[in-house]
Structure formats: structure tokens, C-alpha cells
Rosetta silent file (secondary structure, phi, psi, omega in degrees, C-alpha in Angstrom):
SEQUENCE: MALYSEMVMDHFRNPRNTGVIENADGVGEVGNAKCGDIMKVYLKIEDDVIVDAKFETFGCGSAIASSSMATELIKGKPVSEALTLTNQAVVEALDGLPAHKIHCSVLAEEAIKKALEDYYEKRDNI
SCORE:     score description
SCORE:     0.000 S_00000001
   1 L     0.000  139.430  179.191   -3.878  -47.398  -37.483 S_00000001
   2 L   -69.921  147.152  179.448   -2.790  -47.568  -41.114 S_00000001
   3 L   -67.317  -36.092 -178.333   -2.171  -51.005  -42.584 S_00000001
   4 L  -120.590  142.999  178.749    1.146  -49.868  -44.099 S_00000001
   5 L   -70.712  163.130  175.562    3.822  -47.576  -42.671 S_00000001
   6 H   -60.925  -35.532  179.988    4.800  -44.363  -44.429 S_00000001
   7 H   -64.912  -42.875  176.885    8.153  -45.995  -45.240 S_00000001
   8 H   -61.235  -46.715 -178.634    6.443  -48.926  -46.986 S_00000001
   9 H   -62.408  -39.262 -179.898    4.233  -46.518  -48.929 S_00000001
  10 H   -64.976  -45.334 -179.641    7.243  -44.400  -49.919 S_00000001
  11 H   -71.651  -24.171  174.881    9.212  -47.403  -51.212 S_00000001
  12 H   -75.867  -46.594 -177.946    6.116  -48.668  -53.028 S_00000001
  13 H   -74.013  -32.846 -176.892    5.320  -45.329  -54.667 S_00000001
  14 L  -130.008   64.713 -176.250    8.968  -44.381  -55.296 S_00000001
  15 L   -62.718  139.551  177.282   10.896  -47.639  -55.533 S_00000001
  16 L   -94.203  147.890  170.346   14.658  -47.317  -55.515 S_00000001
  17 L    66.956   32.898  176.707   16.979  -49.335  -57.732 S_00000001
  18 E   -79.232  151.310  175.508   14.471  -50.668  -60.248 S_00000001
  19 L   121.753 -165.892 -174.555   15.724  -52.115  -63.491 S_00000001
  20 L  -121.387  143.723  170.141   18.317  -54.477  -64.860 S_00000001
  21 L  -104.991  113.107  176.537   22.106  -54.487  -64.629 S_00000001
  22 L   -65.532  141.403 -179.514   23.519  -55.755  -67.908 S_00000001
  23 L    54.609   42.378  179.347   26.342  -58.252  -67.357 S_00000001
  24 L   -60.413  148.069  177.464   25.529  -58.414  -63.640 S_00000001
  25 L   -77.498  -23.236  177.591   28.042  -60.165  -61.418 S_00000001
  26 E  -151.822  136.733  178.600   25.218  -61.941  -59.602 S_00000001
  27 E  -132.619  132.624  177.736   21.552  -62.541  -60.405 S_00000001
  28 E  -132.249  132.462  179.075   18.993  -64.120  -58.103 S_00000001
  29 E  -128.278  132.947  178.169   15.370  -64.915  -58.849 S_00000001
  30 E  -137.991  160.251  177.656   12.775  -66.232  -56.429 S_00000001
  31 E  -150.464  162.387  177.979    9.037  -66.603  -56.410 S_00000001
  32 L  -125.399  107.119 -176.901    6.152  -67.535  -54.183 S_00000001
  33 L   -61.874  -30.589 -177.270    3.579  -69.721  -55.930 S_00000001
  34 L   -65.449  -43.489 -176.382    1.020  -69.057  -53.198 S_00000001
  35 L  -106.236  -14.899  178.183    0.860  -65.284  -53.687 S_00000001
  36 L    88.634    1.459  179.460    2.359  -64.956  -57.181 S_00000001
  37 L   -71.596  138.555  175.906    5.189  -62.583  -56.229 S_00000001
  38 E  -133.217  130.459  178.798    8.375  -62.890  -58.298 S_00000001
  39 E  -125.374  138.914  174.263   11.598  -61.006  -57.527 S_00000001
  40 E  -131.126  125.821 -177.729   14.782  -60.777  -59.546 S_00000001
  41 E  -116.231  136.538  178.605   17.838  -59.035  -58.088 S_00000001
  42 E  -117.698  135.389  179.929   20.927  -57.960  -60.046 S_00000001
  43 E  -124.855  138.914  170.132   24.253  -57.135  -58.393 S_00000001
  44 E  -112.275  122.257 -173.398   27.360  -55.339  -59.629 S_00000001
  45 E  -125.853  129.774  176.142   30.313  -56.181  -57.393 S_00000001
  46 E  -130.060  128.743 -179.858   33.804  -54.691  -57.410 S_00000001
  47 L    51.862   42.623  179.437   36.531  -55.730  -54.968 S_00000001
  48 L    61.178   25.332  174.486   33.928  -57.691  -52.970 S_00000001
  49 E  -121.360  134.831  178.007   31.767  -54.569  -52.478 S_00000001
  50 E   -77.211  105.565 -177.470   28.266  -54.257  -53.914 S_00000001
  51 E   -89.541  -20.159  175.430   28.558  -51.107  -55.996 S_00000001
  52 E  -154.327  147.528  177.089   25.082  -51.407  -57.532 S_00000001
  53 E  -144.184  131.569  178.261   21.931  -53.407  -56.935 S_00000001
  54 E  -133.900  163.464  179.633   18.765  -53.373  -59.002 S_00000001
  55 E  -146.132  156.304  168.158   15.571  -55.367  -58.994 S_00000001
  56 E  -125.970  125.557  179.876   12.536  -56.336  -61.016 S_00000001
  57 E  -130.802  129.861  171.523    9.526  -57.381  -58.984 S_00000001
  58 E  -108.352  108.841 -178.210    6.162  -58.604  -60.130 S_00000001
  59 L   172.193 -165.870 -176.189    3.948  -58.509  -57.091 S_00000001
  60 L   -76.402  174.694  179.621    2.091  -56.526  -54.493 S_00000001
  61 H   -58.597  -38.160  179.097    3.108  -53.235  -52.915 S_00000001
  62 H   -66.533  -35.255  178.021    4.809  -55.008  -50.003 S_00000001
  63 H   -67.976  -42.512  178.858    6.908  -57.065  -52.422 S_00000001
  64 H   -65.125  -46.487  179.726    7.994  -53.944  -54.303 S_00000001
  65 H   -62.430  -40.807  179.466    8.748  -52.063  -51.073 S_00000001
  66 H   -64.844  -42.060  177.737   10.701  -55.028  -49.681 S_00000001
  67 H   -63.282  -44.632 -179.625   12.791  -55.320  -52.859 S_00000001
  68 H   -60.807  -49.139 -178.342   13.447  -51.590  -52.869 S_00000001
  69 H   -66.515  -42.175 -178.471   14.496  -51.489  -49.228 S_00000001
  70 H   -61.226  -42.040  178.861   16.608  -54.652  -49.431 S_00000001
  71 H   -67.287  -35.618  176.816   18.632  -53.276  -52.340 S_00000001
  72 H   -63.605  -38.361 -176.861   19.099  -49.999  -50.478 S_00000001
  73 H   -69.219  -24.545 -176.464   20.375  -51.885  -47.425 S_00000001
  74 H  -103.219  -17.117 -179.313   23.098  -53.733  -49.350 S_00000001
  75 L   -62.016  132.588  179.769   24.369  -51.093  -51.774 S_00000001
  76 L    82.882   -0.937 -177.638   27.881  -49.995  -50.877 S_00000001
  77 L   -97.766  152.088  172.434   28.302  -52.885  -48.450 S_00000001
  78 E   -63.781  150.600  178.923   30.871  -55.672  -48.565 S_00000001
  79 H   -54.959  -41.642 -178.623   29.527  -58.977  -49.855 S_00000001
  80 H   -58.885  -36.395  178.542   30.198  -60.542  -46.444 S_00000001
  81 H   -74.279  -38.891  179.060   27.883  -58.001  -44.802 S_00000001
  82 H   -63.007  -31.642  178.599   25.176  -58.398  -47.464 S_00000001
  83 L   -63.621  -21.418 -178.088   25.171  -62.134  -46.770 S_00000001
  84 L   -91.556   -1.702  179.211   23.962  -61.399  -43.240 S_00000001
  85 L   -58.583  133.580  178.113   20.892  -59.429  -44.391 S_00000001
  86 L  -117.736  159.747  176.336   17.749  -60.862  -42.844 S_00000001
  87 H   -63.749  -30.522  179.237   14.115  -60.418  -43.677 S_00000001
  88 H   -64.605  -37.562  177.478   13.697  -58.986  -40.180 S_00000001
  89 H   -64.161  -37.589  177.524   16.179  -56.207  -41.025 S_00000001
  90 H   -65.342  -46.325  179.579   14.099  -55.402  -44.118 S_00000001
  91 H   -59.959  -46.096 -179.376   10.886  -55.331  -42.049 S_00000001
  92 H   -63.081  -41.809  179.753   12.491  -53.083  -39.425 S_00000001
  93 H   -65.096  -28.307  177.560   13.864  -50.705  -42.067 S_00000001
  94 L   -86.275    4.110 -175.763   10.353  -50.466  -43.539 S_00000001
  95 L    60.228   34.938  173.784    8.930  -49.666  -40.087 S_00000001
  96 L    99.365  155.983  172.474    7.008  -52.929  -40.160 S_00000001
  97 L  -136.025  150.033  173.955    4.847  -55.007  -42.471 S_00000001
  98 L   -59.895  148.486 -176.485    1.472  -56.600  -41.769 S_00000001
  99 H   -52.390  -39.603 -177.505    1.888  -60.200  -40.590 S_00000001
 100 H   -76.972    2.022  178.431    0.353  -61.583  -43.775 S_00000001
 101 H  -117.176    3.289  179.815    2.968  -59.684  -45.858 S_00000001
 102 H   -59.126  -32.125 -179.738    6.125  -60.784  -44.014 S_00000001
 103 H   -57.693  -24.766  178.598    6.720  -63.361  -46.751 S_00000001
 104 H   -66.679  -38.702  177.915    7.590  -60.445  -49.078 S_00000001
 105 H   -70.378  -32.149  176.723   10.588  -59.551  -46.924 S_00000001
 106 H   -65.113  -43.282  177.845   11.600  -63.219  -46.907 S_00000001
 107 H   -60.597  -41.335  179.583   11.542  -63.239  -50.711 S_00000001
 108 H   -61.774  -45.461  177.103   13.746  -60.129  -50.801 S_00000001
 109 H   -59.644  -46.606 -177.827   16.294  -61.781  -48.493 S_00000001
 110 H   -64.204  -39.417 -179.801   16.224  -64.974  -50.561 S_00000001
 111 H   -64.179  -41.444  178.996   16.644  -63.112  -53.873 S_00000001
 112 H   -66.193  -43.107 -179.773   19.707  -61.279  -52.576 S_00000001
 113 H   -65.791  -35.848  176.388   21.237  -64.474  -51.199 S_00000001
 114 H   -66.808  -39.561  177.997   20.620  -66.245  -54.527 S_00000001
 115 H   -63.961  -38.050  178.051   22.273  -63.363  -56.383 S_00000001
 116 H   -69.872  -37.882  174.714   25.275  -63.627  -54.046 S_00000001
 117 H   -60.458  -43.277  178.734   25.430  -67.407  -54.581 S_00000001
 118 H   -61.395  -42.362  177.819   25.414  -66.742  -58.327 S_00000001
 119 H   -58.655  -48.397 -179.114   28.244  -64.230  -57.877 S_00000001
 120 H   -63.567  -40.022  179.066   30.359  -66.765  -55.971 S_00000001
 121 H   -63.291  -45.195  179.623   29.676  -69.482  -58.564 S_00000001
 122 H   -64.869  -43.531 -178.037   30.690  -67.197  -61.449 S_00000001
 123 H   -64.089  -42.069 -177.006   33.749  -65.922  -59.583 S_00000001
 124 H   -74.529  -16.479 -179.610   34.937  -69.394  -58.623 S_00000001
 125 L   -98.477   11.290  179.542   34.536  -70.668  -62.197 S_00000001
 126 L   -80.918    0.000    0.000   36.783  -68.033  -63.766 S_00000001
């Protein structure tokens, strides 16, 4: 059996939503000191709907694939729905991750939630 699913390999080789959103409505950055992965997620939100999501990830293939899939899962969704994204949903959408790489999906979830927290803080301070 292959260590990584075809879906993981596809999102690693052809990551979706890479880059930066200038003047993003929400930005979240997380890292894992143990493995060295760093993820930064940018969100563009209009009328409480995520109209664009991009990411920059420094890390392994699983971290890149998790970031790519997580942004795909929230684009076009209401903020309230994006808040419910779990790392398990990312793993399932990727058709699984090896046990020792599950932390990458956790980082993706955390980065999105931090970006949404940032969005709420900016919105509430207007």
C-alpha cells in the first residue's frame, strides 16, 4: 500500500490556492516547532462568505496538501460553516494521511481558525 493517497499526491504536486491576498480580511499563521511546518492562510470575505482563500506553507508534502485541501473546503462557504472545519474533514477529503502526518491537518484547521479570529477582530474594531 502506498504511504500517501493519490489525493494527497495531487494536492502536493498541484497545490490549489497558493499565494498571498493583499489586504486580506483575515490572516492566520501557525507553526509546529517539532516538525518545522509553518502555515499562513489569507481570507477574503464578503457578506460573511469566504470568496477567496490562499496559503503559504513551508513544510512537508502533507502540510502543503493539507493547506491546499483546507482552503478548497472553505472557499465559497459562509464564515459560520468554515468555523466548523475540522482536521478530520481535511484528512477525509485527502483520502487519509499517515498517522505521523495527522498534525499537518491540525495545523491547517488551526491556521483557518486563526484567520477567522483575525477577521472577527478586524470587523469588530471598525
